[in-house]
N, C-alpha and C positions, 0 to 999 in steps of 0.2 A: 415529574412530567409523565403523563400517561401516554401509552403507545396506542395507536389506532387499532381497532379490532380487524381481524382478517376479512377481506372482501373476496367473494368468489367471482367466477367469470361473468355472472349476471349482475354484478354490482350490489349484491345483497350481502349483509354482514353474516358471518358464521361465528358460532361460539367455539372457542378452542377448548380442547379437553385439558384436564390438569397435567396429563403427561406431556402434551405438546407445549404447554405453558412452561413446564419445568425445563425442557430442553431449550426452548427459546430464551428463557432467562439465563441459563448457563451460557449459551452462545453470546448473548449480549454482554454478560460479565467478562467473558474471555476477550471479546472484541474491544470492549472498553479498556481492559488492562493493556492490550497490545497497542492501541492507539495512544493512550496516555504515556506508555513507555517510550514510544517513538517520539512523541511530542517533547518529553523531558530530555531525550537524547539530543534532538535537534536544537533545543533551546541551549543546552550545555555547549554543544559544538559551535553554534553560531554566536555565542556570547563573546568568545575570544577572537573570532575571525576579524573584526575591524582593526584590531591591533596589529595583525599581520599585514594588512594592506592588500595590494593587488596580487600578492603571491597566491592568495586563495583562488582568484580568477584563473591564474596561470595553472594552478594545480587541477582545477576542474576541466579546463580546456585540454590539458595534457592527458588526463585520464580518459575523457571522452574521445579524443583523437586516437589514443592507443586502442581502445575497444572497437572503434569504428574500423580501423585498419585491420585488426584481428578478424573481425566479422567478415570483411570483404575478402580477405585471404582465405578464410574457411569456405566461403561461397565459391571462390575461384577453384579451390582444390576439389570440391564435390559438386560439380555442375548438374549431376543427375538427380540429386536430392532436391525436393521442393522445400524451401525454407519458409 
């Protein structure tokens, strides 16, 4: 799949230099690797979750509740800081 060329603020296409193209390709490769690794991790994790049942929901609710309470306590301790 080809990527669109760069567009400047006037809506006109610009040619990219080989140096910019190299770094752009490296960035795309790193991001693809990261995204596919996350996808594989989540597929692995969510594969066995149906066998656990509603315990997964309770785990997520508990974790979110804990971090919400922790955040509120930290905000209460430090009212002068802008969060």
